[in-house]
VOGU-3710 file (C-alpha; in Angstrom, 3 decimals, decimal comma):
1> mrvlivpely> -36,272/44,243/5,324  -37,341/40,797/4,003  -35,071/37,802/4,351  -35,351/34,303/2,738  -33,532/31,662/4,795  -32,825/28,160/3,524  -31,143/25,718/5,939  -30,204/22,227/4,859  -32,813/19,348/5,418  -33,111/18,711/9,019
11> rprdasanat> -35,177/16,772/11,725  -35,569/19,408/14,498  -37,094/17,184/17,031  -34,171/14,681/16,980  -31,799/14,597/19,892  -29,153/16,331/17,668  -31,704/19,256/17,209  -29,840/19,950/14,045  -27,076/22,565/14,667  -27,717/24,357/11,462
21> lndavtwvre> -31,371/24,835/12,262  -30,639/25,927/15,842  -28,300/28,640/14,553  -30,919/29,918/12,070  -33,743/29,887/14,665  -31,569/31,775/17,122  -30,771/34,478/14,422  -34,443/34,821/13,529  -35,391/35,235/17,247  -32,836/37,897/17,624
31> wlrqdpnihv> -33,676/39,707/14,399  -37,340/39,865/15,436  -36,435/41,231/18,893  -33,819/43,711/17,500  -35,645/45,000/14,438  -39,412/45,470/14,663  -39,718/45,801/10,846  -38,003/42,614/9,658  -39,935/39,820/7,920  -38,531/36,347/7,567
41> ywllphrgta> -39,463/33,647/5,085  -38,366/30,047/5,688  -38,078/27,559/2,938  -38,380/24,122/4,644  -39,598/20,612/4,060  -43,232/19,833/4,842  -43,912/19,612/8,567  -45,511/16,290/8,053  -42,300/14,629/6,728  -39,705/16,552/8,637
51> nyeredvlad> -41,439/16,318/12,018  -41,580/19,919/13,305  -44,211/22,412/14,275  -44,705/26,111/13,313  -43,556/27,183/16,650  -40,194/25,330/16,296  -39,173/27,825/13,592  -41,090/30,817/15,048  -43,581/30,665/12,254  -46,486/31,046/14,798
61> rdrvtllead> -46,166/34,875/14,524  -47,043/37,560/11,980  -43,508/38,468/10,825  -42,369/34,935/9,891  -43,797/33,075/6,912  -43,260/29,318/6,437  -42,905/28,086/2,950  -43,262/24,271/2,789  -42,102/22,210/-0,158  -40,676/18,929/-1,221
71> sfmegtdsey> -36,852/19,080/-1,232  -34,613/17,361/-3,685  -34,833/13,434/-3,416  -36,843/13,706/-0,250  -38,414/10,498/0,870  -36,021/8,299/-0,998  -33,417/5,848/0,447  -30,553/8,159/-0,850  -32,079/11,278/0,754  -29,069/11,671/3,120
81> vftesgyted> -26,786/12,364/0,108  -28,782/15,230/-1,142  -29,595/17,198/2,016  -27,481/20,097/0,807  -28,369/19,800/-2,880  -30,332/22,097/-5,298  -33,808/23,293/-5,540  -36,823/21,395/-6,747  -39,675/22,652/-8,924  -41,984/22,565/-5,836
91> qlrvirkriy> -39,719/24,696/-3,964  -39,328/27,299/-6,694  -43,174/27,331/-7,179  -43,885/27,980/-3,467  -41,498/30,911/-3,464  -43,437/32,438/-6,329  -46,872/31,658/-4,723  -46,157/32,627/-1,117  -43,920/35,598/-1,713  -44,249/37,223/-5,084
101> eelgyvdvvv> -47,863/36,473/-5,881  -48,720/38,093/-2,572  -46,678/41,114/-3,749  -43,776/40,268/-1,504  -40,128/40,267/-2,326  -36,800/39,462/-0,696  -33,724/41,718/0,245  -31,479/39,091/1,354  -31,220/35,286/0,916  -29,293/33,279/3,557
111> dqlrqgredl> -28,636/29,939/1,684  -26,895/26,954/3,262  -27,346/24,444/0,412  -24,098/23,482/-1,223  -25,654/23,275/-4,789  -28,317/24,699/-6,868  -27,811/28,403/-5,853  -27,662/29,417/-9,552  -31,223/28,168/-10,135  -32,527/29,938/-7,092
121> lkwllllsgh> -30,744/33,184/-8,170  -32,170/32,970/-11,630  -35,701/32,355/-10,338  -35,578/35,278/-7,924  -34,214/37,641/-10,581  -37,051/36,638/-12,831  -39,793/37,024/-10,213  -38,477/40,345/-9,137  -38,556/41,735/-12,663  -34,874/42,451/-12,710
131> raeepkpfdv> -33,445/44,237/-15,719  -30,006/43,353/-16,983  -28,744/46,988/-16,761  -29,810/47,534/-13,159  -28,495/46,521/-9,691  -29,634/43,176/-8,375  -32,373/43,866/-5,848  -31,205/41,392/-3,343  -27,960/39,811/-1,977  -27,333/36,124/-1,696
141> ivnvhdlmlp> -25,320/35,291/1,477  -23,744/31,788/1,753  -24,024/30,419/5,205  -20,935/28,175/5,516  -21,661/25,468/8,184  -19,120/22,823/7,548  -16,892/23,596/4,469  -15,830/20,386/2,519  -12,150/21,045/3,042  -9,728/18,202/2,028
151> fkyatdgyrd> -9,380/16,718/5,500  -13,219/16,490/6,010  -15,736/13,886/4,794  -12,846/11,629/3,735  -15,060/8,480/4,006  -17,742/9,921/1,820  -17,324/7,989/-1,488  -19,989/10,265/-3,174  -17,984/13,408/-2,669  -14,636/14,229/-4,432
161> syhrklevah> -12,328/17,229/-5,045  -14,761/18,495/-7,699  -17,496/19,078/-4,933  -14,901/20,562/-2,597  -13,651/23,084/-5,114  -17,145/23,903/-6,268  -18,369/24,680/-2,830  -15,476/27,061/-2,094  -15,983/28,720/-5,460  -19,688/29,217/-4,704
171> avladgcwfk> -18,933/30,731/-1,277  -16,398/33,317/-2,466  -18,410/34,258/-5,553  -21,571/35,008/-3,593  -22,598/38,494/-2,485  -21,712/37,714/1,070  -20,398/34,855/3,324  -21,215/33,895/6,814  -18,882/31,511/8,628  -20,005/29,366/11,547
181> agldatelpv> -16,459/28,319/12,531  -13,153/30,129/12,417  -11,532/26,875/11,162  -13,392/27,155/7,831  -12,604/30,821/7,333  -8,886/30,085/8,045  -8,647/27,012/5,859  -10,689/28,183/2,905  -7,910/30,411/1,489  -5,252/27,675/2,123
191> fgreflletv> -7,353/25,287/-0,033  -8,873/27,934/-2,389  -5,778/29,517/-3,582  -4,794/26,206/-5,345  -7,549/26,913/-7,956  -8,796/30,486/-7,545  -7,238/33,949/-7,706  -6,048/35,094/-4,358  -7,855/38,537/-4,864  -11,111/36,839/-5,388
201> iedalddavm> -10,706/35,086/-2,107  -9,390/38,130/-0,257  -12,351/40,199/-1,428  -14,889/37,696/-0,121  -13,198/37,253/3,214  -12,889/41,025/3,777  -16,688/41,250/4,006  -17,264/37,883/5,664  -19,088/37,634/9,024  -18,204/35,193/11,923
211> tespidfsrf> -21,594/34,082/13,186  -20,024/31,840/15,870  -23,006/29,406/16,221  -24,957/31,135/18,924  -26,411/29,168/21,789  -29,466/30,166/23,811  -28,149/29,188/27,227  -31,423/30,373/28,870  -32,823/26,879/27,837  -30,416/25,021/30,126
221> eeryakepgw> -30,083/24,976/33,904  -26,605/24,816/35,297  -27,056/22,411/38,271  -24,210/20,297/39,556  -24,370/17,057/41,629  -22,619/16,828/44,920  -20,467/14,196/43,359  -20,203/12,807/39,842  -22,167/9,598/39,044  -22,783/9,668/35,244
231> lhiagsgwkk> -20,767/10,316/32,181  -22,902/11,534/29,340  -21,744/10,743/25,734  -24,057/12,595/23,275  -24,290/13,438/19,662  -23,300/11,590/16,651  -20,897/8,603/16,642  -18,847/10,003/13,618  -15,255/8,758/13,452  -13,835/12,282/13,943
241> khpellieia> -15,340/12,239/17,503  -13,478/9,163/18,407  -16,209/7,259/20,178  -13,803/4,317/20,749  -11,739/6,489/22,993  -14,755/7,761/24,881  -15,893/4,158/25,639  -12,324/3,428/26,966  -12,424/6,355/29,262  -16,050/5,275/30,327
251> edlhreygik> -14,802/1,796/31,226  -11,859/3,296/33,223  -14,187/5,669/35,093  -16,499/2,798/35,880  -13,731/0,460/36,996  -12,035/3,034/39,259  -14,918/5,140/40,604  -18,172/3,270/39,693  -19,161/6,048/37,241  -21,946/4,921/34,971
261> tvftsmddip> -22,461/5,977/31,298  -25,441/7,130/29,379  -25,505/7,584/25,519  -27,788/9,896/23,526  -27,247/9,738/19,902  -28,908/10,891/16,680  -27,753/7,570/15,171  -27,879/3,879/16,186  -25,390/3,001/18,900  -23,088/-0,035/18,265
271> esytdypwve> -23,829/-2,918/20,775  -20,242/-3,026/21,605  -20,614/0,234/23,202  -23,758/-0,420/25,152  -23,432/-4,158/26,023  -22,504/-3,370/29,620  -24,704/-3,400/32,787  -23,532/0,079/33,671  -24,394/1,693/30,363  -27,831/3,263/29,533
281> ayprasweey> -28,388/4,003/25,844  -30,921/6,112/23,726  -30,145/5,426/20,132  -31,988/7,873/17,866  -32,781/9,759/20,817  -35,688/12,297/20,929  -35,098/15,847/21,967  -37,051/15,018/25,212  -34,874/12,076/25,911  -31,656/14,152/25,289
291> ermlrkgdia> -33,010/16,926/27,590  -33,643/14,358/30,376  -29,987/13,123/30,045  -28,718/16,644/30,195  -30,220/16,839/33,695  -28,840/13,344/34,689  -25,323/13,485/33,484  -22,377/14,892/35,485  -19,346/14,638/33,113  -19,040/15,315/29,328
301> icateydtla> -16,008/14,743/27,156  -15,205/16,249/23,730  -12,618/14,185/21,921  -13,286/15,369/18,358  -10,434/16,281/16,001  -12,422/19,255/14,517  -15,787/20,655/14,474  -17,629/23,775/13,277  -18,276/25,248/16,709  -20,223/22,439/18,140
311> rtwfeqaasg> -23,344/22,981/20,276  -23,964/19,726/21,981  -20,926/19,660/24,430  -21,619/23,233/25,490  -25,223/22,483/26,058  -24,015/19,618/28,327  -21,656/21,992/30,085  -24,485/24,594/30,583  -26,602/21,878/32,113  -24,141/21,211/34,860
321> qvlivrdepw> -21,992/18,451/33,270  -18,270/19,233/33,751  -16,875/19,445/30,193  -13,359/18,025/29,319  -12,337/19,314/25,965  -9,731/18,078/23,592  -7,199/20,958/22,822  -7,628/21,778/19,144  -7,571/25,037/17,243  -11,289/25,027/16,567
331> vqdcvpddsp> -12,152/25,195/20,348  -9,821/28,023/21,281  -12,473/30,733/20,816  -14,919/28,783/22,986  -12,886/28,344/26,169  -11,040/30,550/28,501  -7,302/30,711/28,512  -5,576/28,238/30,905  -8,623/26,193/31,638  -7,698/22,949/33,320
341> lvvpveelgn> -10,545/21,266/31,407  -8,689/21,688/28,133  -5,995/19,089/27,449  -4,319/17,199/24,632  -6,162/14,117/23,362  -3,810/11,815/25,063  -4,559/13,399/28,369  -8,304/13,131/28,276  -8,563/9,965/30,381  -6,176/11,319/33,068
351> rarwvvehwd> -8,180/14,626/33,285  -11,396/12,654/33,621  -9,882/11,082/36,546  -8,724/14,521/37,902  -12,302/15,766/37,553  -13,774/12,874/39,638  -11,006/13,259/42,321  -11,310/17,155/42,371  -14,960/17,648/41,846  -15,296/21,059/43,424
361> davaanqrli> -12,306/22,496/41,513  -13,686/20,860/38,363  -17,089/22,414/38,882  -15,513/25,817/39,402  -13,546/25,495/36,170  -16,649/24,475/34,268  -18,537/27,545/35,582  -15,718/29,805/34,297  -15,833/27,939/30,934  -19,622/28,475/30,659
371> dhvrevrspe> -19,322/32,145/31,652  -16,802/32,575/28,789  -19,001/30,697/26,197  -22,044/32,690/27,143  -20,176/35,802/26,098  -18,614/34,625/22,833  -21,568/32,771/21,579  -24,189/35,181/22,825  -27,363/35,144/20,619  -27,670/38,822/20,983
381> ragqktlsdm> -24,209/39,355/19,639  -24,702/36,985/16,740  -28,107/38,554/15,906  -26,619/41,965/15,859  -23,746/40,968/13,611  -25,893/39,141/11,028  -28,632/41,793/11,130  -26,079/44,543/10,740  -24,579/42,795/7,661  -27,854/42,483/5,947
391> awrvdekvdq> -29,041/46,046/6,734  -25,996/47,705/5,195  -26,535/45,596/2,037  -30,157/46,875/1,887  -29,088/50,489/2,400  -26,515/50,134/-0,313  -29,343/49,013/-2,668  -31,424/51,969/-1,748  -28,639/54,285/-2,808  -28,133/52,387/-6,014
401> yadvhrkags> -31,833/52,369/-7,055  -32,077/56,204/-6,196  -29,597/56,701/-8,976  -31,561/54,428/-11,260  -34,754/56,236/-10,505  -33,122/59,591/-11,323  -31,778/58,305/-14,623  -35,065/56,778/-15,685  -37,425/59,218/-14,237  -39,810/59,274/-17,230
411> rrsavgraid> -40,448/55,521/-17,043  -41,067/55,448/-13,317  -42,882/58,794/-13,045  -46,132/56,908/-12,904  -44,991/54,994/-9,819  -44,272/58,402/-8,152  -47,608/59,799/-9,119  -49,294/56,646/-7,814  -47,502/57,174/-4,404  -48,807/60,671/-4,285
421> rtepdsiald> -52,445/59,278/-4,767  -52,269/57,072/-1,722  -52,355/57,718/2,111  -49,140/59,735/2,740  -47,952/57,971/5,808  -48,751/54,211/5,256  -48,929/52,467/1,823  -49,540/48,810/1,194  -47,984/47,420/-1,970  -51,305/46,121/-3,295
431> elneagakvt> -52,955/49,494/-2,708  -49,939/51,199/-4,458  -50,296/48,800/-7,349  -54,020/49,533/-7,629  -53,542/53,284/-7,368  -51,625/53,007/-10,712  -54,903/52,659/-12,430  -55,555/56,445/-11,736  -52,276/57,544/-13,258  -51,615/55,285/-16,251
441> rdgepllshe> -52,870/55,771/-19,630  -54,765/52,575/-20,011  -56,170/52,688/-16,530  -54,540/49,435/-15,515  -52,638/48,646/-12,216  -48,954/49,459/-12,218  -47,750/45,701/-12,208  -49,835/44,851/-15,304  -47,386/46,904/-17,277  -44,065/45,336/-18,631
451> wcsitdlvfa> -42,190/48,463/-17,631  -43,079/48,104/-13,853  -41,922/45,452/-11,470  -42,186/44,771/-7,721  -38,686/46,123/-7,412  -39,703/49,477/-8,819  -42,462/49,874/-6,172  -40,322/48,750/-3,318  -37,377/51,064/-4,127  -39,528/53,941/-5,184
461> lrtrgyhdtg> -40,991/53,918/-1,745  -37,649/53,532/-0,111  -36,026/56,378/-1,982  -38,859/58,629/-0,654  -38,102/57,623/2,944  -40,616/54,820/3,467  -39,595/51,518/5,242  -41,224/48,131/5,135  -43,075/47,438/8,403  -42,490/43,640/8,137
471> tagapvfrrp> -46,109/42,559/7,928  -47,184/39,285/6,530  -48,834/39,127/3,081  -48,586/42,340/0,897  -46,027/44,362/2,535  -46,978/47,656/4,150  -44,609/50,731/4,093  -44,611/53,540/6,394  -43,023/56,963/6,325  -40,980/57,790/9,554
481> sdpdspgrls> -42,680/60,241/11,949  -39,524/62,394/11,765  -39,593/64,170/8,302  -35,842/64,388/8,362  -35,276/60,692/8,794  -33,479/59,109/5,875  -35,629/55,865/6,192  -32,703/53,597/6,828  -33,132/50,202/8,389  -33,114/50,072/12,155
491> grsqrdvr> -30,097/52,370/12,156  -27,964/49,310/11,410  -26,217/50,283/8,340  -22,721/50,253/9,892  -20,323/47,517/8,534  -18,229/47,440/11,424  -20,124/45,230/13,735  -18,479/41,840/12,877
//
């Protein structure tokens, strides 16, 4: 199975470590571990401009291919407006060069951009040699990170109801949909039924997957101080996170208990928050600075109104910072029932005082919270759910193309004869293509003929029981050692792992 994954523009070495990239990297790491035959293509900005290394996206190994290209409006002063926008000519060209010109292909596209998907779809259909009367050779899955619901992005003057409606329509009309947060999955039909048929929404949500933003907790060391000395306020300063309330609580904790505060932010930090002798601040913090403060802080507070299964606060908690959480619907799946650390917004300050005064009890409650989060946001669990969703889609395509091959046997008989001329247990697509010269009337390779496409080669092999071994460059297909094996993908065709 070959997957093309497209996250929004990011800066992975920032302190925020871009949650969308972290999710995707965690998926890829789990896919590589759980399926020895998967190959992943990343479509990302150039490393030189986006400040990341190949190993940051696992592209330092054979089964991951990095496609680097300029994104839309990259390098301009308006770049932030278009981080989720459409595809550039440079991106489309690199897809052709690094995938299809190397006789590769894609089975699944995991696309997080809010716009431009129709251009990508058209391009991939063209490159794959798709014929109008045949099944689409790949599925496009929309990765919903932060749906533009009516109560979100209220201060963004460059977004309006048109963009909100369009994003919902694109999500439900795609082949599949992955939701990071239950909030978005719950609220999408509430908003969407105002302008879409309810049956369209229901069909999309029936097959949707909750990815639950996995966190690799092995990266963090849960060590607690003997007594609290630092409050750590991390992440962005967006209004929904109520930074003004956090600084009020910070002032109270310092006045009553001498607790100091450290800020780490992906943004600039207002001087009004940092102009105190007891505040240490790291505006536009690097990942290294953020990690150091994870080890330094003792208390963390989440005051946000809503979020798409946030990472930063739980990374803090997993580092030994007692996490006090505002009680809102979005967080309910992340915390155990009856946790004393989950309180209404008006109680956050008082609960912070309780944490300082009952430190041992607070630490025990935080340990229970982290045990719960480790389970519900397990990378292994998220990897299995997403991999299973992709695998059954490919299996379904194999069945569809088996019917196509039976109905159009004369046109594709040359492909079958070429397969018979190759090594029986292992076939590379470039070798199969060249083998066509021995069976075609004009003595030319298979793909030099208008009637033959890369899709024909791939599914001709699959319908005979071969599977892609996930190698870089021209794919290599292998027949299972068990002659009775149906050649399915990793045994993960079940759709009930959600």
